[in-house]
C-alpha positions, 0 to 999 in steps of 0.5 A, a space after each residue: 162726874 163718875 169719877 168724882 163719885 168713886 171714893 164714896 163707893 170705895 169708902 162704903 164697901 172697903 171697911 172690912 179690910 181695916 180690921 187688922 190695922 193699926 193707927 198712927 196718931 199725934 198732935 201738930 203745933 205751932 212752935 212759937 205760939 203752941 197753937 194747933 195747926 188745922 188742916 196740916 198734911 200728914 203723909 205715911 211713907 214706906 220703902 227706900 224711895 218713900 212711896 206714899 202709903 196713905 195720908 190725912 189732915 189734922 183736925 181743928 185741934 191739930 190731931 191726926 189719926 191714920 190707919 195702916 197695915 202693920 210695917 215700918 214707916 216714916 211720917 212726913 208733916 207739912 203745912 204751908 209757910 212752915 218747915 216740913 218735918 219727917 219722923 223716920 223709923 216708925 214700927 207699927 204693929 197691931 196696936 196703936 202708935 201715938 207720936 205725941 206733940 209735933 211742933 212745926 216752925 214757921 219758914 221765914 224765907 217763904 212766909 212773905 211770898 205765900 198766899 193761901 186761897 182756902 177758907 173754912 167749909 161753909 158746912 161742917 158735919 160732926 157727930 154731935 152737931 152741924 157747924 155753919 161757917 155763916 161768914 162764908 155764905 155770900 147770901 148773908 151779906 147785910 142780913 140780921 141774925 134772924 135772916 141768917 138763921 132763916 137761911 140754914 138748913 132744917 131752920 125756919 123763921 116764921 112771920 113773927 120771928 119764931 124759930 123752928 128746928 126740923 118743924 118744931 119751934 121748941 129750940 133753944 137759942 144761945 149766944 156764945 154758948 149762953 142765954 143772951 140779952 142780944 136775942 131779946 126778952 121774948 127770944 125773937 125780937 133781938 134777932 132782928 137787931 143783931 147784925 149778921 156781920 157780927 156772927 162767925 158761925 152757927 151750931 146746930 145741936 139736934 140731940 143735946 147730951 146731959 151737959 147741955 141745958 135741958 131747955 129746948 125739945 127740938 134742940 139747940 142753936 148756938 150763935 158764935 160771935 166773931 173774935 180774932 185770934 192772931 197776935 198783934 193788931 188785926 181787924 176788919 171794917 165793913 160797910 153796906 148799903 141796900 134796898 129796901 133802906 138798909 145802911 150799916 157799918 161794923 168794926 172788928 179789932 183784936 190786939 193780941 200779946 203773949 199774956 193778954 188779948 183785947 177785942 172789940 166789935 161794934 156795928 151800927 145799922 139803919 134799916 126800914 123793913 116793909 111788910 104786906 099782908 092779906 086775908 079772907 075771913 068768913 065768920 059764922 058765929 051764933 048771931 053774927 055772920 059776915 065776911 071780912 077782907 083784910 089788908 095790912 101794910 107795915 114798916 118796921 125798922 130804925 137804928 140799932 147799935 151792938 158793941 162787944 168788948 172783952 179782954 183775956 188775961 193769960 196768967 200762964 199756960 194753965 190759967 185764963 181769965 176773961 171779962 166781957 161786955 155786951 151792949 145793944 140799943 136800938 130805936 124803932 119806929 113801927 107803923 101799921 095800917 090795916 084795912 077791913 072791908 066787911 060784907 054779908 054772906 050774900 056780898 052786901 057791903 057793910 063797912 070799911 074800917 082803917 085801923 092805924 098804929 104808930 109805935 115807938 120802940 126803945 130797947 136796951 140790953 147790957 150783958 156782963 161776964 167773967 169767965 175763968 179756965 183752968 187746964 192741967 198738965 194731964 191732957 183734957 183735964 180742965 175746970 171752968 167757971 163763969 158768972 154772968 149778969 144781964 139787964 134788958 129793957 124795952 118800951 113800946 109806945 103806940 097810938 092806935 086810931 080807927 076811921 070809917 068811910 071812904 078815902 075822901 070821907 074817912 071819919 074818926 071813930 076810935 082813939 086808943 093808945 097802949 104803953 108796954 114796959 118790959 124789964 128783965 134781970 138775970 143772973 147765970 152761975 156755972 162751973 164745969 169739971 172734966 177729968 180724963 182717966 184710963 186711955 180714952 175715958 172721961 168724967 164730966 160734971 157740973 153745976 148751974 144756977 139761973 135766976 131770972 126776973 121779968 116785970 111787964 106793965 101793960 096798959 091800954 087806954 081809950 078816949 071817951 067823948 068827953 076827951 078823958 082816957 079810961 083803961 080797958 080792963 081786959 088789956 091792962 095789968 102788970 105781969 111779973 115773972 120769976 124763974 129759978 133754975 137749979 141744975 147739976 149733971 154728970 157724964 161718963 164717956 169712953 172709947 174702945 176700939 172702934 166703939 165709943 159710948 157716953 151716958 149722962 144724967 142731968 137734974 133740974 129743979 124749976 121754980 117758976 111763979 107768974 103774978 098778975 099784980 092788979 088782980 093779984 092772980 098767982 100761978 106757981 110751977 115747982 118741979 124736979 126733973 131728970 134728963 138722961 142721955 146716951 150716945 153710941 158710936 161705932 167707927 166703920 173706918 176713919 171716914 165713916 161712922 154710925 151713931 145712936 143717941 137718946 136724950 130727954 128734953 124740956 120745953 118750959 113756956 116762955 115769957 111771951 107764952 105765959 104773958 096774957 097781955 100782948 100787942 093791941 095793934 090789930 083789935 080784931 085779931 088778938 094774940 095772948 099768952 096763957 099763964 097756966 101753961 105746963 112745960 112740954 117733955 120730949 124723949 128724942 131718939 136719933 140715929 145717924 150715919 156720917 161719911 167723909 171723903 176727900 171731896 165732900 161728906 154725907 150725913 143721914 139721920 133718922 129721928 123720932 120725938 114723943 112729946 107730952 103736953 104738946 103746946 099748940 097755938 089755938 084760935 077761936 072767935 067771939 062777938 064783941 063791940 069795937 067802937 059803935 059796931 058789933 064785930 068778931 074778934 079772933 083770939 090766938 092763945 097757946 094751950 096744952 094739948 095731949 101728945 105729939 109723935 114726930 118721925 123723920 129723916 134728914 139727909 145732908 151732903 156736900 160735894 166738890 164737883 171740881 176745884 172751882 164748883 162746890 154743892 151742898 144740899 139738905 133735905 128733911 122729911 117728917 111726919 107729925 101726929 098731934 092729938 088733943 082737944 080744946 073746949 070740947 073740940 078735937 084738935 088732931 093733926 096728921 101731916 106728912 111734910 118736907 123741907 129742903 135747901 140747895 146751895 151751889 158755889 162757883 169760883 170764877 178764877 180772877 173774877 168773882 165767887 158766886 153762890 146761888 141757894 134755894 129752899 122749899 118748904 112743903 105744905 103742912 097740916 095743922 090742928 086747925 088748918 094748914 100752912 102752905 108752901 113756902 119757897 125762895 131763891 137767893 144769889 150772892 157774888 164777891 170779888 177781892 180787891 186791894 190785893 186781897 185786903 178788901 172784898 166787895 159783895 153783892 147779894 140779892 135776897 128772894 130774887 123772885 119775890 116769892 118768900 110769903 107766909 101762907 096759911 089757912 084756919 078752919 074752925 066751926 065758926 072761922 074760915 080764914 085764908 091768909 098770907 103775909 110777907 116781911 120785906 120784898 126783894 132785898 138787894 145789898 152791896 157791901 165792902 170789907 177791908 181787912 187790917 194786917 190781913 189778907 183773905 185766906 190767912 198766910 198761916 191758914 184758918 185755925 179753929 179751937 182754943 189757943 189759951 184764950 176764951 173763944 166764947 162758945 163752940 165746943 164749950 157749951 158745958 152747962 
């Protein structure tokens, strides 16, 4: 154990010895396809006996750079199943030596015999983002996108599906680098219908530069879907079964030739997801004081289908055009039973009420895109442009009834029904240009235009004694949302010696209109905002570096937050939107240290965020008549408060303890200070909290790959109470069969059934202690079969582009 930590200690204290060194660099490519060869071994040799001086590996673009003292060397380049190449007579002085492009040819005599056991790292730390190869995470078997995100360090998903990063919910979620209808109109619902088997990796950008969309003050989460890159016909087939009910299958096929690439991904899933909740509510309003014990049973699920089809047309080595289609359709039956037991403050029984909600949900999303990429002889120079159109529709049709009494004498007292019809249309047009100059300098610029329109017709009706259905005025209206965002940016970056720097400025003009049609109430938000960014990096050595960064971000209120009409499932606890919300503006500062060493990596980051007009969901209670009873209704609505200061630091680490045992861990500690008021009441909170995640993977030779992961989220004070601790442990195992063309995987999510959301709400008139759990312990078994491939790819796993469109990754240039 102590020997394995020696490289870490040596790297931290030996950087001063490197100041007089030069660098030997180059790019390693496949001689046949021109693809970069990732993880190629590069050895620096010296002397008549070819003594090994030092070495390294190529990155995901095939690039390598090795530091050494001045002298005469030879370079040996080796990649499994390829002929090795030796370059002799290299004279290195105090300046750098670039060997240019180096091509390796496949060794056909050994290719058929070589099997590579390696796979991509589960987590890769980069200076501007963290990349999580979620397809390698055994505990993600059979999960949807919402559950995949909830399994990532520093990312949490609450009971309503809202995603938070480092404790902030103001995070932008993208698919393949762009907004997508696959994640739903409200940016959360669709995550539950997008199957995890379709996801290749997730990229987390905590402090984005000016090239990125300014939306999302906490950062950007980019979901990158799978797409094969090998020549010929390749693919995989997956089927899974689980409990509670979870059945699914997916097909991923790819056909590639020199001038074109065709890909198709299809997945179907049927799932039933149970949920249980309970709460103790004590009301002390002006004229009404009593206690309610509430129990809630839900089951949500149904059938969903996803298909993704596309073609890359590779006209020549400089021009590529991609056409793609995404289509998602789902049908769900969502049933909810809510029991209320009301008592006086002296524990005298008042009444027992059952409210039932039987909802049918039908959702359809379509997305069409054209993407063009133009490269040039000058390395790094490129022009990209794309046009995207998406159309989404969702209908929620519900019957809601109330009954009073006991099991044998439950009498109907109220009949209601609601219809929620949402439709969205969006155009996205953008172009980006990168122009390198001097030796390491680069200029980037781009334009982007988003036109978005959402119409939401919400109608709640109640049946009268005569049998006639009448509208409830406070819950019936048509809400129209129009959003036009125009953006332009420019970035200048350069590298001088050990220093790298980047500065950029982004301008975004926002034109947003909300309109309540029935009451003819309009609200216009029209403003121009500037978003500067700056990054400074110092390379202590090839293995460790420091980075400081700054960016200004915006969080525009989403459609759900602005729409005043929402679910009527629980008539006593109503969530609404606020059409008058203003955007949040955040200044984000971050300082990080990244260390890579032969058996792992470590990243330490400290950050500070200042947010103006911070948005918090505020609760209050009012007396009202429901049916024949006077009860207290609690309302939850987002409001602009004053400011929020958030300080924190984060530690990520990965370590190969042995060839068969890998561990990685993440810890995030932060303090958040929120100030504001609502209706004359001070809403302040000062909280210290943390979250952490630990994963351990074992490769038991000839038997299984096993993974155990656990997370813990500490209690947190809020402006109106506190969120309690949340923790869980997951387990997964895989076994390769059929000569490594097939894989069986078993996963157990929440082994001890502890993943429960618990919180307290405290106001002048309301005290609530509540908990809710989506699902219980989930067990899933899956089988994957690979067509024309074996696990670990004979030529190694390769990243980056190869002339076609990868649909994301480093190309989130807006």
